[in-house]
N, C-alpha and C positions, 0 to 999 in steps of 0.2 A: 504494500500500500504506500502510495506516495503522499506527500503533504496536501496536494490538491484534493485527493480522494477523501482524506480525513476532514478537510475543510468542508467538502460537500456534505459529508455525514453530519457534521456539527451544524451546518447551515440548515439542513432539513430538520434536525432535532429542534433548533431554535424556533423555526416556523411552526412546528407542531406544538411546542410548548406555548407559543403565543396564541395559537388557536384555543387551547384549553384554558389559558389564563383569561382570554376574552369573555369567557362564560362566567367568570368570578368577579362580581361587582366590586369587592374590596380591593382586589389586585388591580382592577381597571382604573381605580382612582389614582394610582401611582404611575400609570402609563406603561406598566411592565409589558403589556401585550404589544404595544407599538415599538417599544425599544427592542424586544426580542424579534419582532418582525423585521425591523431594520437591520439588526446584526445578522440574522439568519439569511436575509436576502442578499446582503453584501457578501457573505461567505459564498452563497450560491452563484452570485455574479462572477466572482473570481474562479470558482470551480467550472462554470460554463465557458468562460473565456479561455481557460487553459485547455479544456476539452474541445473547443471550437464547436460548441453546441449552440448555434446562434438563436434558434427559437426560444430555448430555455434562458439564454442570456438576455434577450429582449424582454421576456416576461419578468425576469427578476430585476432588471433595471427599472421597469415601470413600477414594480412593487417597492423598490427602494425610494423612488420619487414620491410615490403615494404615502409611504410611511413618514418620510421627512415632512411632507405637506401636512399630514395629520398631526404629527408631533408639534410642529410650529403653531398650528391652529389651536390645539389643546392648551399649549403653554400660554398663548395670548389670551384665550378665554379664561383661563384660571387666574391670570394676573388682573383681569378686569373685575373679578368677583370680589 
């Protein structure tokens, strides 16, 4: 196993953890789901780039952008409260 393969495994795990966290309102308050989504997607972007799996790469780049947008939006909304 090379380091990119391991990065892909951890990326997938982070995205799955984010999915399960998103169903827990207490943990959602701390944005753990979005942070785990962002980290997992970044890992998967690197994994897909290394493997030249372009559809998977594009999907995860979009996921990273969406996670960043959501994190910024949530942080701004929380500061306004």
